[in-house]
All heavy atoms as TSV, in Angstrom:
chain	resi	resn	atom	element	x	y	z
A	1	MET	N	N	25.160	-12.705	7.822
A	1	MET	CA	C	26.554	-13.026	7.611
A	1	MET	C	C	26.657	-14.261	6.727
A	1	MET	O	O	25.954	-15.238	6.918
A	1	MET	CB	C	27.247	-13.265	8.948
A	1	MET	CG	C	28.688	-13.590	8.821
A	1	MET	SD	S	29.439	-13.720	10.451
A	1	MET	CE	C	31.104	-13.769	9.998
A	2	GLN	N	N	27.568	-14.221	5.787
A	2	GLN	CA	C	27.763	-15.315	4.843
A	2	GLN	C	C	28.889	-16.229	5.315
A	2	GLN	O	O	29.885	-15.761	5.877
A	2	GLN	CB	C	28.100	-14.720	3.481
A	2	GLN	CG	C	27.870	-15.642	2.329
A	2	GLN	CD	C	28.059	-14.904	1.011
A	2	GLN	OE1	O	28.740	-13.893	0.948
A	2	GLN	NE2	N	27.443	-15.411	-0.036
A	3	ASP	N	N	28.734	-17.535	5.096
A	3	ASP	CA	C	29.793	-18.483	5.443
A	3	ASP	C	C	31.023	-18.230	4.582
A	3	ASP	O	O	30.910	-17.840	3.422
A	3	ASP	CB	C	29.324	-19.921	5.222
A	3	ASP	CG	C	28.276	-20.361	6.232
A	3	ASP	OD1	O	28.218	-19.757	7.321
A	3	ASP	OD2	O	27.529	-21.300	5.930
A	4	MET	N	N	32.177	-18.485	5.150
A	4	MET	CA	C	33.429	-18.334	4.413
A	4	MET	C	C	33.694	-19.588	3.586
A	4	MET	O	O	33.350	-20.695	4.002
A	4	MET	CB	C	34.589	-18.121	5.389
A	4	MET	CG	C	34.494	-16.851	6.201
A	4	MET	SD	S	35.740	-16.771	7.514
A	4	MET	CE	C	37.209	-16.403	6.569
A	5	THR	N	N	34.324	-19.410	2.433
A	5	THR	CA	C	34.763	-20.560	1.648
A	5	THR	C	C	36.027	-21.127	2.291
A	5	THR	O	O	36.659	-20.465	3.123
A	5	THR	CB	C	35.084	-20.153	0.197
A	5	THR	OG1	O	36.202	-19.262	0.208
A	5	THR	CG2	C	33.882	-19.493	-0.476
A	6	MET	N	N	36.404	-22.329	1.893
A	6	MET	CA	C	37.643	-22.915	2.432
A	6	MET	C	C	38.830	-22.031	2.083
A	6	MET	O	O	39.724	-21.821	2.910
A	6	MET	CB	C	37.858	-24.328	1.891
A	6	MET	CG	C	37.140	-25.385	2.701
A	6	MET	SD	S	37.420	-27.075	2.136
A	6	MET	CE	C	39.155	-27.289	2.326
A	7	SER	N	N	38.849	-21.495	0.893
A	7	SER	CA	C	39.940	-20.625	0.472
A	7	SER	C	C	40.027	-19.383	1.359
A	7	SER	O	O	41.111	-18.971	1.774
A	7	SER	CB	C	39.744	-20.225	-0.990
A	7	SER	OG	O	40.757	-19.372	-1.412
A	8	GLU	N	N	38.879	-18.795	1.657
A	8	GLU	CA	C	38.847	-17.615	2.518
A	8	GLU	C	C	39.300	-17.954	3.936
A	8	GLU	O	O	40.027	-17.182	4.566
A	8	GLU	CB	C	37.441	-17.014	2.551
A	8	GLU	CG	C	37.022	-16.384	1.243
A	8	GLU	CD	C	35.552	-16.013	1.199
A	8	GLU	OE1	O	34.732	-16.649	1.903
A	8	GLU	OE2	O	35.217	-15.087	0.439
A	9	VAL	N	N	38.879	-19.108	4.432
A	9	VAL	CA	C	39.277	-19.537	5.778
A	9	VAL	C	C	40.791	-19.682	5.850
A	9	VAL	O	O	41.438	-19.229	6.796
A	9	VAL	CB	C	38.579	-20.869	6.157
A	9	VAL	CG1	C	39.219	-21.491	7.396
A	9	VAL	CG2	C	37.091	-20.654	6.384
A	10	LEU	N	N	41.370	-20.315	4.822
A	10	LEU	CA	C	42.807	-20.566	4.832
A	10	LEU	C	C	43.626	-19.287	4.667
A	10	LEU	O	O	44.800	-19.257	5.036
A	10	LEU	CB	C	43.172	-21.573	3.739
A	10	LEU	CG	C	42.584	-22.972	3.952
A	10	LEU	CD1	C	42.843	-23.840	2.726
A	10	LEU	CD2	C	43.125	-23.627	5.206
A	11	LYS	N	N	43.028	-18.234	4.145
A	11	LYS	CA	C	43.723	-16.958	3.970
A	11	LYS	C	C	43.483	-15.985	5.121
A	11	LYS	O	O	44.165	-14.974	5.225
A	11	LYS	CB	C	43.262	-16.288	2.671
A	11	LYS	CG	C	43.689	-17.017	1.424
A	11	LYS	CD	C	43.131	-16.324	0.190
A	11	LYS	CE	C	43.444	-17.105	-1.069
A	11	LYS	NZ	N	42.809	-16.501	-2.244
A	12	ASP	N	N	42.521	-16.277	5.993
A	12	ASP	CA	C	42.134	-15.359	7.054
A	12	ASP	C	C	43.267	-15.173	8.074
A	12	ASP	O	O	43.776	-16.154	8.623
A	12	ASP	CB	C	40.885	-15.889	7.755
A	12	ASP	CG	C	40.362	-14.923	8.780
A	12	ASP	OD1	O	39.548	-14.061	8.416
A	12	ASP	OD2	O	40.787	-15.023	9.951
A	13	PRO	N	N	43.667	-13.927	8.334
A	13	PRO	CA	C	44.783	-13.674	9.262
A	13	PRO	C	C	44.526	-14.171	10.689
A	13	PRO	O	O	45.440	-14.679	11.344
A	13	PRO	CB	C	44.942	-12.155	9.254
A	13	PRO	CG	C	44.144	-11.654	8.113
A	13	PRO	CD	C	43.166	-12.711	7.740
A	14	LEU	N	N	43.304	-14.050	11.165
A	14	LEU	CA	C	42.994	-14.494	12.525
A	14	LEU	C	C	43.097	-16.022	12.631
A	14	LEU	O	O	43.628	-16.556	13.610
A	14	LEU	CB	C	41.605	-14.014	12.946
A	14	LEU	CG	C	41.202	-14.271	14.383
A	14	LEU	CD1	C	42.202	-13.624	15.351
A	14	LEU	CD2	C	39.807	-13.723	14.646
A	15	ILE	N	N	42.622	-16.714	11.612
A	15	ILE	CA	C	42.712	-18.177	11.615
A	15	ILE	C	C	44.170	-18.611	11.519
A	15	ILE	O	O	44.600	-19.533	12.218
A	15	ILE	CB	C	41.856	-18.778	10.480
A	15	ILE	CG1	C	40.379	-18.562	10.829
A	15	ILE	CG2	C	42.169	-20.257	10.277
A	15	ILE	CD1	C	39.393	-18.975	9.782
A	16	ARG	N	N	44.953	-17.922	10.699
A	16	ARG	CA	C	46.381	-18.245	10.605
A	16	ARG	C	C	47.086	-18.030	11.942
A	16	ARG	O	O	47.957	-18.808	12.336
A	16	ARG	CB	C	47.042	-17.441	9.498
A	16	ARG	CG	C	46.649	-17.967	8.128
A	16	ARG	CD	C	47.474	-17.332	7.067
A	16	ARG	NE	N	47.178	-17.998	5.820
A	16	ARG	CZ	C	48.093	-18.267	4.914
A	16	ARG	NH1	N	49.347	-17.948	5.104
A	16	ARG	NH2	N	47.753	-18.863	3.794
A	17	GLN	N	N	46.704	-16.988	12.655
A	17	GLN	CA	C	47.282	-16.728	13.971
A	17	GLN	C	C	46.916	-17.856	14.935
A	17	GLN	O	O	47.750	-18.319	15.713
A	17	GLN	CB	C	46.792	-15.379	14.498
A	17	GLN	CG	C	47.433	-14.964	15.795
A	17	GLN	CD	C	46.991	-13.571	16.220
A	17	GLN	OE1	O	46.185	-12.916	15.566
A	17	GLN	NE2	N	47.536	-13.110	17.325
A	18	MET	N	N	45.671	-18.312	14.878
A	18	MET	CA	C	45.225	-19.417	15.732
A	18	MET	C	C	46.001	-20.687	15.404
A	18	MET	O	O	46.423	-21.421	16.304
A	18	MET	CB	C	43.723	-19.664	15.540
A	18	MET	CG	C	43.192	-20.789	16.367
A	18	MET	SD	S	42.181	-22.093	15.593
A	18	MET	CE	C	42.515	-22.137	13.896
A	19	LEU	N	N	46.228	-20.934	14.116
A	19	LEU	CA	C	46.981	-22.122	13.712
A	19	LEU	C	C	48.420	-22.065	14.228
A	19	LEU	O	O	48.956	-23.078	14.696
A	19	LEU	CB	C	46.967	-22.273	12.183
A	19	LEU	CG	C	45.603	-22.594	11.567
A	19	LEU	CD1	C	45.680	-22.557	10.041
A	19	LEU	CD2	C	45.077	-23.925	12.058
A	20	ARG	N	N	49.038	-20.892	14.139
A	20	ARG	CA	C	50.400	-20.737	14.668
A	20	ARG	C	C	50.416	-20.992	16.170
A	20	ARG	O	O	51.302	-21.676	16.686
A	20	ARG	CB	C	50.943	-19.339	14.365
A	20	ARG	CG	C	51.525	-19.202	12.973
A	20	ARG	CD	C	52.293	-17.908	12.797
A	20	ARG	NE	N	51.489	-16.711	13.020
A	20	ARG	CZ	C	50.719	-16.124	12.099
A	20	ARG	NH1	N	50.637	-16.629	10.886
A	20	ARG	NH2	N	50.041	-15.036	12.389
A	21	ALA	N	N	49.443	-20.446	16.888
A	21	ALA	CA	C	49.371	-20.629	18.342
A	21	ALA	C	C	49.179	-22.100	18.706
A	21	ALA	O	O	49.691	-22.567	19.725
A	21	ALA	CB	C	48.232	-19.794	18.919
A	22	ASP	N	N	48.446	-22.831	17.865
A	22	ASP	CA	C	48.199	-24.254	18.108
A	22	ASP	C	C	49.246	-25.155	17.462
A	22	ASP	O	O	49.130	-26.376	17.509
A	22	ASP	CB	C	46.814	-24.645	17.579
A	22	ASP	CG	C	45.694	-24.064	18.423
A	22	ASP	OD1	O	45.958	-23.684	19.586
A	22	ASP	OD2	O	44.560	-23.981	17.930
A	23	ASN	N	N	50.253	-24.525	16.828
A	23	ASN	CA	C	51.324	-25.269	16.162
A	23	ASN	C	C	50.774	-26.260	15.138
A	23	ASN	O	O	51.186	-27.414	15.075
A	23	ASN	CB	C	52.216	-25.981	17.185
A	23	ASN	CG	C	53.553	-26.357	16.592
A	23	ASN	OD1	O	54.052	-25.693	15.688
A	23	ASN	ND2	N	54.126	-27.433	17.102
A	24	MET	N	N	49.811	-25.793	14.345
A	24	MET	CA	C	49.185	-26.619	13.312
A	24	MET	C	C	49.527	-26.032	11.949
A	24	MET	O	O	49.385	-24.829	11.738
A	24	MET	CB	C	47.669	-26.666	13.500
A	24	MET	CG	C	46.943	-27.554	12.529
A	24	MET	SD	S	45.185	-27.635	12.927
A	24	MET	CE	C	44.801	-29.274	12.366
A	25	SER	N	N	49.966	-26.874	11.034
A	25	SER	CA	C	50.324	-26.387	9.703
A	25	SER	C	C	49.061	-26.061	8.903
A	25	SER	O	O	47.980	-26.610	9.147
A	25	SER	CB	C	51.152	-27.428	8.952
A	25	SER	OG	O	50.331	-28.509	8.534
A	26	LEU	N	N	49.221	-25.174	7.943
A	26	LEU	CA	C	48.116	-24.803	7.071
A	26	LEU	C	C	47.640	-26.020	6.277
A	26	LEU	O	O	46.436	-26.224	6.097
A	26	LEU	CB	C	48.563	-23.674	6.132
A	26	LEU	CG	C	47.478	-22.949	5.355
A	26	LEU	CD1	C	46.465	-22.313	6.289
A	26	LEU	CD2	C	48.104	-21.898	4.451
A	27	GLY	N	N	48.583	-26.849	5.840
A	27	GLY	CA	C	48.230	-28.062	5.097
A	27	GLY	C	C	47.404	-29.033	5.931
A	27	GLY	O	O	46.424	-29.601	5.447
A	28	ALA	N	N	47.790	-29.229	7.186
A	28	ALA	CA	C	47.041	-30.128	8.072
A	28	ALA	C	C	45.643	-29.589	8.332
A	28	ALA	O	O	44.670	-30.351	8.365
A	28	ALA	CB	C	47.786	-30.316	9.388
A	29	PHE	N	N	45.526	-28.271	8.481
A	29	PHE	CA	C	44.220	-27.662	8.709
A	29	PHE	C	C	43.350	-27.797	7.458
A	29	PHE	O	O	42.153	-28.102	7.561
A	29	PHE	CB	C	44.371	-26.190	9.099
A	29	PHE	CG	C	43.087	-25.516	9.480
A	29	PHE	CD1	C	42.326	-25.982	10.544
A	29	PHE	CD2	C	42.636	-24.416	8.783
A	29	PHE	CE1	C	41.140	-25.352	10.902
A	29	PHE	CE2	C	41.454	-23.779	9.134
A	29	PHE	CZ	C	40.700	-24.256	10.198
A	30	ALA	N	N	43.936	-27.615	6.282
A	30	ALA	CA	C	43.189	-27.775	5.024
A	30	ALA	C	C	42.666	-29.207	4.897
A	30	ALA	O	O	41.510	-29.427	4.494
A	30	ALA	CB	C	44.068	-27.411	3.839
A	31	GLU	N	N	43.508	-30.188	5.254
A	31	GLU	CA	C	43.078	-31.590	5.219
A	31	GLU	C	C	41.941	-31.843	6.198
A	31	GLU	O	O	41.000	-32.577	5.887
A	31	GLU	CB	C	44.252	-32.514	5.524
A	31	GLU	CG	C	45.271	-32.600	4.410
A	31	GLU	CD	C	46.456	-33.483	4.772
A	31	GLU	OE1	O	46.349	-34.302	5.710
A	31	GLU	OE2	O	47.497	-33.340	4.109
A	32	LEU	N	N	42.026	-31.246	7.384
A	32	LEU	CA	C	40.964	-31.383	8.381
A	32	LEU	C	C	39.650	-30.815	7.858
A	32	LEU	O	O	38.595	-31.451	7.977
A	32	LEU	CB	C	41.371	-30.672	9.676
A	32	LEU	CG	C	40.323	-30.644	10.780
A	32	LEU	CD1	C	40.090	-32.037	11.341
A	32	LEU	CD2	C	40.767	-29.698	11.887
A	33	LEU	N	N	39.708	-29.629	7.248
A	33	LEU	CA	C	38.501	-29.024	6.689
A	33	LEU	C	C	37.908	-29.883	5.578
A	33	LEU	O	O	36.692	-30.086	5.508
A	33	LEU	CB	C	38.803	-27.624	6.144
A	33	LEU	CG	C	39.084	-26.519	7.154
A	33	LEU	CD1	C	39.440	-25.225	6.423
A	33	LEU	CD2	C	37.903	-26.301	8.065
A	34	GLU	N	N	38.768	-30.392	4.703
A	34	GLU	CA	C	38.290	-31.223	3.595
A	34	GLU	C	C	37.659	-32.513	4.108
A	34	GLU	O	O	36.609	-32.943	3.631
A	34	GLU	CB	C	39.431	-31.539	2.641
A	34	GLU	CG	C	38.970	-32.244	1.387
A	34	GLU	CD	C	40.068	-32.398	0.355
A	34	GLU	OE1	O	41.157	-31.837	0.526
A	34	GLU	OE2	O	39.817	-33.084	-0.635
A	35	SER	N	N	38.290	-33.120	5.093
A	35	SER	CA	C	37.748	-34.345	5.685
A	35	SER	C	C	36.386	-34.097	6.328
A	35	SER	O	O	35.444	-34.878	6.144
A	35	SER	CB	C	38.728	-34.891	6.725
A	35	SER	OG	O	38.196	-36.011	7.375
A	36	ALA	N	N	36.261	-32.994	7.051
A	36	ALA	CA	C	34.982	-32.654	7.687
A	36	ALA	C	C	33.909	-32.393	6.632
A	36	ALA	O	O	32.757	-32.820	6.785
A	36	ALA	CB	C	35.152	-31.433	8.589
A	37	ALA	N	N	34.280	-31.707	5.546
A	37	ALA	CA	C	33.322	-31.432	4.471
A	37	ALA	C	C	32.870	-32.728	3.810
A	37	ALA	O	O	31.675	-32.902	3.513
A	37	ALA	CB	C	33.942	-30.490	3.450
A	38	ASN	N	N	33.794	-33.655	3.583
A	38	ASN	CA	C	33.444	-34.942	2.973
A	38	ASN	C	C	32.537	-35.755	3.886
A	38	ASN	O	O	31.583	-36.385	3.426
A	38	ASN	CB	C	34.703	-35.735	2.626
A	38	ASN	CG	C	35.456	-35.132	1.470
A	38	ASN	OD1	O	34.893	-34.414	0.639
A	38	ASN	ND2	N	36.747	-35.398	1.399
A	39	ASP	N	N	32.826	-35.762	5.186
A	39	ASP	CA	C	31.977	-36.471	6.152
A	39	ASP	C	C	30.568	-35.891	6.149
A	39	ASP	O	O	29.582	-36.631	6.146
A	39	ASP	CB	C	32.556	-36.398	7.564
A	39	ASP	CG	C	33.787	-37.263	7.759
A	39	ASP	OD1	O	34.095	-38.096	6.870
A	39	ASP	OD2	O	34.462	-37.096	8.797
A	40	LEU	N	N	30.474	-34.570	6.147
A	40	LEU	CA	C	29.169	-33.919	6.128
A	40	LEU	C	C	28.422	-34.247	4.844
A	40	LEU	O	O	27.227	-34.539	4.869
A	40	LEU	CB	C	29.322	-32.400	6.285
A	40	LEU	CG	C	28.035	-31.595	6.305
A	40	LEU	CD1	C	27.118	-32.046	7.439
A	40	LEU	CD2	C	28.344	-30.117	6.428
A	41	ASP	N	N	29.120	-34.251	3.714
A	41	ASP	CA	C	28.502	-34.575	2.433
A	41	ASP	C	C	27.929	-35.993	2.464
A	41	ASP	O	O	26.805	-36.230	2.022
A	41	ASP	CB	C	29.517	-34.427	1.297
A	41	ASP	CG	C	28.895	-34.652	-0.066
A	41	ASP	OD1	O	27.826	-34.069	-0.343
A	41	ASP	OD2	O	29.467	-35.423	-0.855
A	42	ARG	N	N	28.703	-36.941	3.010
A	42	ARG	CA	C	28.220	-38.323	3.097
A	42	ARG	C	C	26.990	-38.423	3.990
A	42	ARG	O	O	26.026	-39.120	3.673
A	42	ARG	CB	C	29.330	-39.234	3.605
A	42	ARG	CG	C	30.339	-39.621	2.545
A	42	ARG	CD	C	31.272	-40.739	3.007
A	42	ARG	NE	N	32.160	-40.326	4.082
A	42	ARG	CZ	C	33.312	-39.693	3.895
A	42	ARG	NH1	N	33.700	-39.382	2.692
A	42	ARG	NH2	N	34.060	-39.361	4.926
A	43	LYS	N	N	27.002	-37.713	5.117
A	43	LYS	CA	C	25.853	-37.757	6.029
A	43	LYS	C	C	24.620	-37.140	5.394
A	43	LYS	O	O	23.514	-37.658	5.533
A	43	LYS	CB	C	26.194	-37.047	7.335
A	43	LYS	CG	C	27.159	-37.832	8.192
A	43	LYS	CD	C	27.535	-37.087	9.457
A	43	LYS	CE	C	28.565	-37.864	10.239
A	43	LYS	NZ	N	29.011	-37.144	11.430
A	44	LEU	N	N	24.808	-36.036	4.684
A	44	LEU	CA	C	23.672	-35.406	4.009
A	44	LEU	C	C	23.126	-36.297	2.900
A	44	LEU	O	O	21.921	-36.399	2.715
A	44	LEU	CB	C	24.072	-34.043	3.448
A	44	LEU	CG	C	24.345	-32.949	4.473
A	44	LEU	CD1	C	24.883	-31.692	3.786
A	44	LEU	CD2	C	23.096	-32.623	5.264
A	45	ALA	N	N	24.021	-36.954	2.165
A	45	ALA	CA	C	23.588	-37.860	1.098
A	45	ALA	C	C	22.818	-39.037	1.694
A	45	ALA	O	O	21.760	-39.415	1.178
A	45	ALA	CB	C	24.786	-38.355	0.305
A	46	ALA	N	N	23.318	-39.602	2.783
A	46	ALA	CA	C	22.642	-40.726	3.428
A	46	ALA	C	C	21.276	-40.295	3.947
A	46	ALA	O	O	20.292	-41.017	3.801
A	46	ALA	CB	C	23.500	-41.281	4.565
A	47	SER	N	N	21.205	-39.102	4.530
A	47	SER	CA	C	19.937	-38.580	5.039
A	47	SER	C	C	18.929	-38.395	3.905
A	47	SER	O	O	17.761	-38.740	4.028
A	47	SER	CB	C	20.181	-37.254	5.756
A	47	SER	OG	O	18.974	-36.676	6.165
A	48	SER	N	N	19.407	-37.864	2.785
A	48	SER	CA	C	18.548	-37.652	1.628
A	48	SER	C	C	18.056	-38.978	1.073
A	48	SER	O	O	16.880	-39.135	0.733
A	48	SER	CB	C	19.303	-36.878	0.549
A	48	SER	OG	O	18.537	-36.775	-0.622
A	49	LEU	N	N	18.959	-39.964	0.980
A	49	LEU	CA	C	18.574	-41.270	0.465
A	49	LEU	C	C	17.607	-41.976	1.405
A	49	LEU	O	O	16.682	-42.652	0.954
A	49	LEU	CB	C	19.829	-42.132	0.245
A	49	LEU	CG	C	20.732	-41.680	-0.898
A	49	LEU	CD1	C	22.027	-42.485	-0.889
A	49	LEU	CD2	C	20.032	-41.802	-2.236
A	50	THR	N	N	17.799	-41.806	2.711
A	50	THR	CA	C	16.882	-42.397	3.685
A	50	THR	C	C	15.487	-41.810	3.499
A	50	THR	O	O	14.491	-42.536	3.491
A	50	THR	CB	C	17.373	-42.147	5.128
A	50	THR	OG1	O	18.647	-42.752	5.281
A	50	THR	CG2	C	16.409	-42.725	6.145
A	51	ALA	N	N	15.403	-40.507	3.322
A	51	ALA	CA	C	14.116	-39.840	3.133
A	51	ALA	C	C	13.437	-40.312	1.853
A	51	ALA	O	O	12.206	-40.338	1.772
A	51	ALA	CB	C	14.308	-38.330	3.098
A	52	GLN	N	N	14.219	-40.707	0.859
A	52	GLN	CA	C	13.666	-41.184	-0.412
A	52	GLN	C	C	13.411	-42.689	-0.402
A	52	GLN	O	O	12.962	-43.247	-1.398
A	52	GLN	CB	C	14.628	-40.858	-1.558
A	52	GLN	CG	C	14.857	-39.390	-1.789
A	52	GLN	CD	C	15.958	-39.149	-2.823
A	52	GLN	OE1	O	16.194	-39.975	-3.690
A	52	GLN	NE2	N	16.621	-38.021	-2.714
A	53	GLY	N	N	13.714	-43.346	0.713
A	53	GLY	CA	C	13.530	-44.788	0.806
A	53	GLY	C	C	14.581	-45.576	0.050
A	53	GLY	O	O	14.362	-46.738	-0.290
A	54	LYS	N	N	15.730	-44.968	-0.226
A	54	LYS	CA	C	16.784	-45.627	-0.995
A	54	LYS	C	C	17.988	-45.992	-0.137
A	54	LYS	O	O	19.051	-46.291	-0.645
A	54	LYS	CB	C	17.245	-44.718	-2.136
A	54	LYS	CG	C	16.158	-44.419	-3.132
A	54	LYS	CD	C	16.659	-43.484	-4.204
A	54	LYS	CE	C	15.551	-43.146	-5.185
A	54	LYS	NZ	N	16.013	-42.187	-6.191
A	55	TRP	N	N	17.881	-45.928	1.159
A	55	TRP	CA	C	18.988	-46.223	2.060
A	55	TRP	C	C	18.574	-47.337	2.974
A	55	TRP	O	O	17.416	-47.379	3.381
A	55	TRP	CB	C	19.358	-44.982	2.868
A	55	TRP	CG	C	20.585	-45.153	3.696
A	55	TRP	CD1	C	20.629	-45.472	5.004
A	55	TRP	CD2	C	21.928	-45.035	3.271
A	55	TRP	NE1	N	21.909	-45.553	5.437
A	55	TRP	CE2	C	22.738	-45.291	4.388
A	55	TRP	CE3	C	22.539	-44.760	2.064
A	55	TRP	CZ2	C	24.116	-45.261	4.324
A	55	TRP	CZ3	C	23.898	-44.720	2.015
A	55	TRP	CH2	C	24.679	-44.972	3.133
A	56	PRO	N	N	19.330	-48.259	3.367
A	56	PRO	CA	C	20.753	-48.357	3.055
A	56	PRO	C	C	20.989	-48.852	1.636
A	56	PRO	O	O	20.178	-49.550	1.059
A	56	PRO	CB	C	21.284	-49.354	4.075
A	56	PRO	CG	C	20.117	-50.199	4.430
A	56	PRO	CD	C	18.908	-49.299	4.294
A	57	VAL	N	N	22.133	-48.488	1.112
A	57	VAL	CA	C	22.551	-48.910	-0.215
A	57	VAL	C	C	22.964	-50.373	-0.117
A	57	VAL	O	O	23.658	-50.758	0.819
A	57	VAL	CB	C	23.724	-48.045	-0.712
A	57	VAL	CG1	C	24.254	-48.554	-2.043
A	57	VAL	CG2	C	23.303	-46.595	-0.810
A	58	PRO	N	N	22.534	-51.197	-1.063
A	58	PRO	CA	C	22.923	-52.615	-1.017
A	58	PRO	C	C	24.445	-52.770	-1.019
A	58	PRO	O	O	25.152	-51.966	-1.629
A	58	PRO	CB	C	22.319	-53.187	-2.312
A	58	PRO	CG	C	21.219	-52.251	-2.668
A	58	PRO	CD	C	21.649	-50.897	-2.170
A	59	PRO	N	N	24.960	-53.806	-0.346
A	59	PRO	CA	C	26.412	-54.024	-0.289
A	59	PRO	C	C	27.014	-54.082	-1.695
A	59	PRO	O	O	26.413	-54.629	-2.611
A	59	PRO	CB	C	26.549	-55.371	0.425
A	59	PRO	CG	C	25.279	-55.530	1.182
A	59	PRO	CD	C	24.215	-54.821	0.378
A	60	GLY	N	N	28.182	-53.500	-1.847
A	60	GLY	CA	C	28.891	-53.521	-3.112
A	60	GLY	C	C	28.493	-52.399	-4.058
A	60	GLY	O	O	29.052	-52.255	-5.132
A	61	GLN	N	N	27.497	-51.599	-3.665
A	61	GLN	CA	C	27.087	-50.479	-4.501
A	61	GLN	C	C	27.439	-49.187	-3.802
A	61	GLN	O	O	27.525	-49.138	-2.596
A	61	GLN	CB	C	25.584	-50.529	-4.770
A	61	GLN	CG	C	25.164	-51.688	-5.627
A	61	GLN	CD	C	23.679	-51.607	-5.956
A	61	GLN	OE1	O	22.985	-50.691	-5.563
A	61	GLN	NE2	N	23.202	-52.608	-6.687
A	62	GLU	N	N	27.641	-48.137	-4.562
A	62	GLU	CA	C	27.973	-46.824	-4.031
A	62	GLU	C	C	26.802	-45.879	-4.283
A	62	GLU	O	O	26.122	-45.996	-5.290
A	62	GLU	CB	C	29.220	-46.258	-4.709
A	62	GLU	CG	C	30.477	-47.056	-4.439
A	62	GLU	CD	C	31.009	-46.864	-3.036
A	62	GLU	OE1	O	30.866	-45.752	-2.491
A	62	GLU	OE2	O	31.558	-47.820	-2.480
A	63	TYR	N	N	26.579	-44.943	-3.376
A	63	TYR	CA	C	25.591	-43.910	-3.647
A	63	TYR	C	C	26.283	-42.728	-4.293
A	63	TYR	O	O	27.482	-42.535	-4.177
A	63	TYR	CB	C	24.855	-43.475	-2.378
A	63	TYR	CG	C	25.709	-42.807	-1.341
A	63	TYR	CD1	C	25.955	-41.450	-1.394
A	63	TYR	CD2	C	26.250	-43.525	-0.291
A	63	TYR	CE1	C	26.733	-40.818	-0.447
A	63	TYR	CE2	C	27.047	-42.899	0.671
A	63	TYR	CZ	C	27.273	-41.549	0.577
A	63	TYR	OH	O	28.032	-40.930	1.523
A	64	GLN	N	N	25.529	-41.928	-5.008
A	64	GLN	CA	C	26.068	-40.737	-5.676
A	64	GLN	C	C	25.992	-39.564	-4.725
A	64	GLN	O	O	25.008	-39.368	-4.025
A	64	GLN	CB	C	25.256	-40.432	-6.952
A	64	GLN	CG	C	25.345	-41.523	-7.992
A	64	GLN	CD	C	26.753	-41.736	-8.499
A	64	GLN	OE1	O	27.466	-40.785	-8.765
A	64	GLN	NE2	N	27.169	-42.995	-8.609
A	65	SER	N	N	27.029	-38.753	-4.722
A	65	SER	CA	C	27.099	-37.566	-3.871
A	65	SER	C	C	25.992	-36.592	-4.231
A	65	SER	O	O	25.634	-36.443	-5.386
A	65	SER	CB	C	28.455	-36.879	-4.021
A	65	SER	OG	O	28.486	-35.702	-3.288
A	66	VAL	N	N	25.466	-35.923	-3.214
A	66	VAL	CA	C	24.405	-34.949	-3.414
A	66	VAL	C	C	24.961	-33.597	-3.806
A	66	VAL	O	O	24.271	-32.732	-4.306
A	66	VAL	CB	C	23.542	-34.820	-2.126
A	66	VAL	CG1	C	22.456	-33.786	-2.293
A	66	VAL	CG2	C	22.951	-36.161	-1.776
A	67	ALA	N	N	26.262	-33.383	-3.594
A	67	ALA	CA	C	26.895	-32.089	-3.833
A	67	ALA	C	C	26.702	-31.559	-5.186
A	67	ALA	O	O	26.121	-31.499	-6.033
A	67	ALA	CB	C	28.393	-32.173	-3.584
């Protein structure tokens, strides 16, 4: 089974039914998904940098996203 894209998730009738039952707007759910994806991206980037011996990043500097 293949993972669904965010677009597919937001269009899925069963997920929309769940959102209606939970009284959650589609926009709020999209923001939640995006926030979770960004958090995961940051954690994966930090994990990758740690494995490369480049973490923690010195204060005032930003790491580049692995995405």
